[in-house]
mmCIF file of the C-alpha atoms, coordinates in Angstrom:
data_MODEL
# 
_entry.id   MODEL 
# 
loop_
_atom_site.group_PDB 
_atom_site.id 
_atom_site.type_symbol 
_atom_site.label_atom_id 
_atom_site.label_alt_id 
_atom_site.label_comp_id 
_atom_site.label_asym_id 
_atom_site.label_entity_id 
_atom_site.label_seq_id 
_atom_site.pdbx_PDB_ins_code 
_atom_site.Cartn_x 
_atom_site.Cartn_y 
_atom_site.Cartn_z 
_atom_site.occupancy 
_atom_site.B_iso_or_equiv 
_atom_site.pdbx_formal_charge 
_atom_site.auth_seq_id 
_atom_site.auth_comp_id 
_atom_site.auth_asym_id 
_atom_site.auth_atom_id 
_atom_site.pdbx_PDB_model_num 
ATOM 1   C CA . ASP A 1 1   ? 41.922 60.951 -29.663 1.00 0.00 ? 1   ASP A CA 1 
ATOM 2   C CA . ASP A 1 2   ? 44.035 63.955 -30.738 1.00 0.00 ? 2   ASP A CA 1 
ATOM 3   C CA . LEU A 1 3   ? 41.327 64.990 -33.187 1.00 0.00 ? 3   LEU A CA 1 
ATOM 4   C CA . ASP A 1 4   ? 38.562 64.386 -30.601 1.00 0.00 ? 4   ASP A CA 1 
ATOM 5   C CA . ILE A 1 5   ? 36.499 62.411 -33.092 1.00 0.00 ? 5   ILE A CA 1 
ATOM 6   C CA . ARG A 1 6   ? 33.744 60.014 -32.103 1.00 0.00 ? 6   ARG A CA 1 
ATOM 7   C CA . VAL A 1 7   ? 31.697 57.767 -34.364 1.00 0.00 ? 7   VAL A CA 1 
ATOM 8   C CA . ARG A 1 8   ? 28.006 58.478 -33.860 1.00 0.00 ? 8   ARG A CA 1 
ATOM 9   C CA . THR A 1 9   ? 25.037 56.653 -35.293 1.00 0.00 ? 9   THR A CA 1 
ATOM 10  C CA . PHE A 1 10  ? 22.060 58.275 -36.960 1.00 0.00 ? 10  PHE A CA 1 
ATOM 11  C CA . GLN A 1 11  ? 19.989 57.446 -33.878 1.00 0.00 ? 11  GLN A CA 1 
ATOM 12  C CA . GLU A 1 12  ? 22.470 59.167 -31.552 1.00 0.00 ? 12  GLU A CA 1 
ATOM 13  C CA . VAL A 1 13  ? 22.148 62.442 -33.462 1.00 0.00 ? 13  VAL A CA 1 
ATOM 14  C CA . GLY A 1 14  ? 18.370 62.189 -33.846 1.00 0.00 ? 14  GLY A CA 1 
ATOM 15  C CA . LEU A 1 15  ? 18.249 60.936 -37.425 1.00 0.00 ? 15  LEU A CA 1 
ATOM 16  C CA . SER A 1 16  ? 16.529 58.053 -39.149 1.00 0.00 ? 16  SER A CA 1 
ATOM 17  C CA . PRO A 1 17  ? 17.834 56.151 -42.183 1.00 0.00 ? 17  PRO A CA 1 
ATOM 18  C CA . ALA A 1 18  ? 14.617 57.284 -43.900 1.00 0.00 ? 18  ALA A CA 1 
ATOM 19  C CA . ASP A 1 19  ? 15.518 60.984 -43.535 1.00 0.00 ? 19  ASP A CA 1 
ATOM 20  C CA . THR A 1 20  ? 16.302 62.895 -46.707 1.00 0.00 ? 20  THR A CA 1 
ATOM 21  C CA . ASP A 1 21  ? 19.870 63.780 -47.596 1.00 0.00 ? 21  ASP A CA 1 
ATOM 22  C CA . ALA A 1 22  ? 18.940 67.435 -47.069 1.00 0.00 ? 22  ALA A CA 1 
ATOM 23  C CA . HIS A 1 23  ? 17.795 66.763 -43.497 1.00 0.00 ? 23  HIS A CA 1 
ATOM 24  C CA . VAL A 1 24  ? 20.894 64.672 -42.731 1.00 0.00 ? 24  VAL A CA 1 
ATOM 25  C CA . TRP A 1 25  ? 23.183 67.434 -44.034 1.00 0.00 ? 25  TRP A CA 1 
ATOM 26  C CA . LEU A 1 26  ? 21.341 70.094 -42.011 1.00 0.00 ? 26  LEU A CA 1 
ATOM 27  C CA . ILE A 1 27  ? 21.507 68.121 -38.753 1.00 0.00 ? 27  ILE A CA 1 
ATOM 28  C CA . CYS A 1 28  ? 25.196 67.383 -39.299 1.00 0.00 ? 28  CYS A CA 1 
ATOM 29  C CA . GLN A 1 29  ? 25.866 71.089 -39.813 1.00 0.00 ? 29  GLN A CA 1 
ATOM 30  C CA . GLN A 1 30  ? 23.822 72.083 -36.757 1.00 0.00 ? 30  GLN A CA 1 
ATOM 31  C CA . GLN A 1 31  ? 25.549 69.540 -34.531 1.00 0.00 ? 31  GLN A CA 1 
ATOM 32  C CA . GLN A 1 32  ? 28.979 70.051 -36.148 1.00 0.00 ? 32  GLN A CA 1 
ATOM 33  C CA . CYS A 1 33  ? 29.204 66.376 -37.111 1.00 0.00 ? 33  CYS A CA 1 
ATOM 34  C CA . TYR A 1 34  ? 31.361 65.235 -39.989 1.00 0.00 ? 34  TYR A CA 1 
ATOM 35  C CA . LEU A 1 35  ? 29.357 63.367 -42.613 1.00 0.00 ? 35  LEU A CA 1 
ATOM 36  C CA . LEU A 1 36  ? 31.100 60.452 -44.313 1.00 0.00 ? 36  LEU A CA 1 
ATOM 37  C CA . THR A 1 37  ? 29.110 58.996 -47.175 1.00 0.00 ? 37  THR A CA 1 
ATOM 38  C CA . ASN A 1 38  ? 29.292 56.877 -50.257 1.00 0.00 ? 38  ASN A CA 1 
ATOM 39  C CA . ASN A 1 39  ? 29.277 58.660 -53.606 1.00 0.00 ? 39  ASN A CA 1 
ATOM 40  C CA . ARG A 1 40  ? 25.688 59.826 -54.110 1.00 0.00 ? 40  ARG A CA 1 
ATOM 41  C CA . ASN A 1 41  ? 23.846 61.092 -57.168 1.00 0.00 ? 41  ASN A CA 1 
ATOM 42  C CA . ASP A 1 42  ? 22.052 64.388 -57.642 1.00 0.00 ? 42  ASP A CA 1 
ATOM 43  C CA . ASP A 1 43  ? 18.563 62.876 -57.672 1.00 0.00 ? 43  ASP A CA 1 
ATOM 44  C CA . GLY A 1 44  ? 16.539 66.007 -57.095 1.00 0.00 ? 44  GLY A CA 1 
ATOM 45  C CA . PRO A 1 45  ? 16.138 68.959 -54.735 1.00 0.00 ? 45  PRO A CA 1 
ATOM 46  C CA . GLU A 1 46  ? 16.471 66.832 -51.563 1.00 0.00 ? 46  GLU A CA 1 
ATOM 47  C CA . SER A 1 47  ? 19.664 65.114 -52.753 1.00 0.00 ? 47  SER A CA 1 
ATOM 48  C CA . LEU A 1 48  ? 22.942 65.689 -50.966 1.00 0.00 ? 48  LEU A CA 1 
ATOM 49  C CA . GLU A 1 49  ? 24.549 67.388 -53.967 1.00 0.00 ? 49  GLU A CA 1 
ATOM 50  C CA . ALA A 1 50  ? 21.604 69.744 -54.478 1.00 0.00 ? 50  ALA A CA 1 
ATOM 51  C CA . THR A 1 51  ? 21.564 70.536 -50.753 1.00 0.00 ? 51  THR A CA 1 
ATOM 52  C CA . ILE A 1 52  ? 25.271 71.352 -50.709 1.00 0.00 ? 52  ILE A CA 1 
ATOM 53  C CA . ARG A 1 53  ? 24.871 73.626 -53.737 1.00 0.00 ? 53  ARG A CA 1 
ATOM 54  C CA . ALA A 1 54  ? 21.896 75.426 -52.205 1.00 0.00 ? 54  ALA A CA 1 
ATOM 55  C CA . CYS A 1 55  ? 22.863 75.637 -48.534 1.00 0.00 ? 55  CYS A CA 1 
ATOM 56  C CA . ASN A 1 56  ? 26.653 75.475 -48.238 1.00 0.00 ? 56  ASN A CA 1 
ATOM 57  C CA . THR A 1 57  ? 28.330 78.513 -46.688 1.00 0.00 ? 57  THR A CA 1 
ATOM 58  C CA . SER A 1 58  ? 31.943 79.424 -46.033 1.00 0.00 ? 58  SER A CA 1 
ATOM 59  C CA . SER A 1 59  ? 31.607 78.046 -42.495 1.00 0.00 ? 59  SER A CA 1 
ATOM 60  C CA . SER A 1 60  ? 29.914 74.750 -43.438 1.00 0.00 ? 60  SER A CA 1 
ATOM 61  C CA . LEU A 1 61  ? 31.707 71.507 -42.690 1.00 0.00 ? 61  LEU A CA 1 
ATOM 62  C CA . PRO A 1 62  ? 32.600 69.585 -45.827 1.00 0.00 ? 62  PRO A CA 1 
ATOM 63  C CA . VAL A 1 63  ? 31.018 66.243 -46.634 1.00 0.00 ? 63  VAL A CA 1 
ATOM 64  C CA . PHE A 1 64  ? 33.585 63.460 -46.935 1.00 0.00 ? 64  PHE A CA 1 
ATOM 65  C CA . THR A 1 65  ? 32.657 61.178 -49.806 1.00 0.00 ? 65  THR A CA 1 
ATOM 66  C CA . LEU A 1 66  ? 34.184 57.799 -50.504 1.00 0.00 ? 66  LEU A CA 1 
ATOM 67  C CA . SER A 1 67  ? 34.634 57.464 -54.237 1.00 0.00 ? 67  SER A CA 1 
ATOM 68  C CA . ASP A 1 68  ? 33.988 53.716 -53.977 1.00 0.00 ? 68  ASP A CA 1 
ATOM 69  C CA . ALA A 1 69  ? 32.773 52.665 -50.516 1.00 0.00 ? 69  ALA A CA 1 
ATOM 70  C CA . GLU A 1 70  ? 32.533 48.962 -51.413 1.00 0.00 ? 70  GLU A CA 1 
ATOM 71  C CA . ARG A 1 71  ? 36.217 48.967 -52.318 1.00 0.00 ? 71  ARG A CA 1 
ATOM 72  C CA . ILE A 1 72  ? 37.057 49.749 -48.661 1.00 0.00 ? 72  ILE A CA 1 
ATOM 73  C CA . PHE A 1 73  ? 36.183 46.118 -47.868 1.00 0.00 ? 73  PHE A CA 1 
ATOM 74  C CA . GLN A 1 74  ? 37.970 44.702 -50.907 1.00 0.00 ? 74  GLN A CA 1 
ATOM 75  C CA . SER A 1 75  ? 41.323 46.480 -50.908 1.00 0.00 ? 75  SER A CA 1 
ATOM 76  C CA . LYS A 1 76  ? 43.498 47.129 -47.883 1.00 0.00 ? 76  LYS A CA 1 
ATOM 77  C CA . ASP A 1 77  ? 45.567 49.592 -49.926 1.00 0.00 ? 77  ASP A CA 1 
ATOM 78  C CA . TYR A 1 78  ? 42.465 51.573 -50.931 1.00 0.00 ? 78  TYR A CA 1 
ATOM 79  C CA . ALA A 1 79  ? 41.194 51.586 -47.339 1.00 0.00 ? 79  ALA A CA 1 
ATOM 80  C CA . GLU A 1 80  ? 44.532 52.845 -46.039 1.00 0.00 ? 80  GLU A CA 1 
ATOM 81  C CA . ARG A 1 81  ? 44.651 55.601 -48.673 1.00 0.00 ? 81  ARG A CA 1 
ATOM 82  C CA . ALA A 1 82  ? 41.088 56.657 -47.812 1.00 0.00 ? 82  ALA A CA 1 
ATOM 83  C CA . ILE A 1 83  ? 41.885 56.799 -44.090 1.00 0.00 ? 83  ILE A CA 1 
ATOM 84  C CA . GLU A 1 84  ? 45.104 58.715 -44.694 1.00 0.00 ? 84  GLU A CA 1 
ATOM 85  C CA . SER A 1 85  ? 43.257 61.187 -46.914 1.00 0.00 ? 85  SER A CA 1 
ATOM 86  C CA . LEU A 1 86  ? 40.508 61.624 -44.307 1.00 0.00 ? 86  LEU A CA 1 
ATOM 87  C CA . PHE A 1 87  ? 42.982 62.272 -41.484 1.00 0.00 ? 87  PHE A CA 1 
ATOM 88  C CA . ASP A 1 88  ? 44.911 64.740 -43.626 1.00 0.00 ? 88  ASP A CA 1 
ATOM 89  C CA . LYS A 1 89  ? 41.717 66.670 -44.289 1.00 0.00 ? 89  LYS A CA 1 
ATOM 90  C CA . LEU A 1 90  ? 40.594 66.548 -40.645 1.00 0.00 ? 90  LEU A CA 1 
ATOM 91  C CA . LEU A 1 91  ? 43.918 68.049 -39.574 1.00 0.00 ? 91  LEU A CA 1 
ATOM 92  C CA . ARG A 1 92  ? 43.197 70.983 -41.913 1.00 0.00 ? 92  ARG A CA 1 
ATOM 93  C CA . ILE A 1 93  ? 39.442 71.176 -41.305 1.00 0.00 ? 93  ILE A CA 1 
ATOM 94  C CA . ASP A 1 94  ? 39.261 74.915 -40.641 1.00 0.00 ? 94  ASP A CA 1 
ATOM 95  C CA . ALA A 1 95  ? 40.870 75.652 -44.000 1.00 0.00 ? 95  ALA A CA 1 
ATOM 96  C CA . LEU A 1 96  ? 38.436 73.272 -45.712 1.00 0.00 ? 96  LEU A CA 1 
ATOM 97  C CA . ARG A 1 97  ? 35.194 74.707 -44.355 1.00 0.00 ? 97  ARG A CA 1 
ATOM 98  C CA . GLY A 1 98  ? 32.936 75.743 -47.201 1.00 0.00 ? 98  GLY A CA 1 
ATOM 99  C CA . ALA A 1 99  ? 34.533 73.275 -49.620 1.00 0.00 ? 99  ALA A CA 1 
ATOM 100 C CA . GLY A 1 100 ? 31.242 71.423 -50.021 1.00 0.00 ? 100 GLY A CA 1 
ATOM 101 C CA . ARG A 1 101 ? 32.239 67.871 -50.850 1.00 0.00 ? 101 ARG A CA 1 
ATOM 102 C CA . LEU A 1 102 ? 35.679 66.312 -50.515 1.00 0.00 ? 102 LEU A CA 1 
ATOM 103 C CA . TYR A 1 103 ? 36.377 62.965 -52.134 1.00 0.00 ? 103 TYR A CA 1 
ATOM 104 C CA . LEU A 1 104 ? 38.403 60.225 -50.482 1.00 0.00 ? 104 LEU A CA 1 
ATOM 105 C CA . PRO A 1 105 ? 40.975 59.025 -51.216 1.00 0.00 ? 105 PRO A CA 1 
# 
């Protein structure tokens, strides 16, 4: 509550799971939504990594990337470290704008 964070679905922000990474990143930036994603590859010009490299500015929100999203469900310790890392970064979000991608934990 202190961070005023709400979990929103793709549908709630006007996205479809079929949308490109580039479109997802753009909508998240426009609506000032934090994007939390699994580690993704640079698979071309519409990939998340390529989009960040091409479009990121000093005021862009960073993308929070789980180094191993499946491990969240397998290790309580890993999940707790990822959550702690995320909260630490959210508390310092203004200083982290423009960072591009931030890995958790």
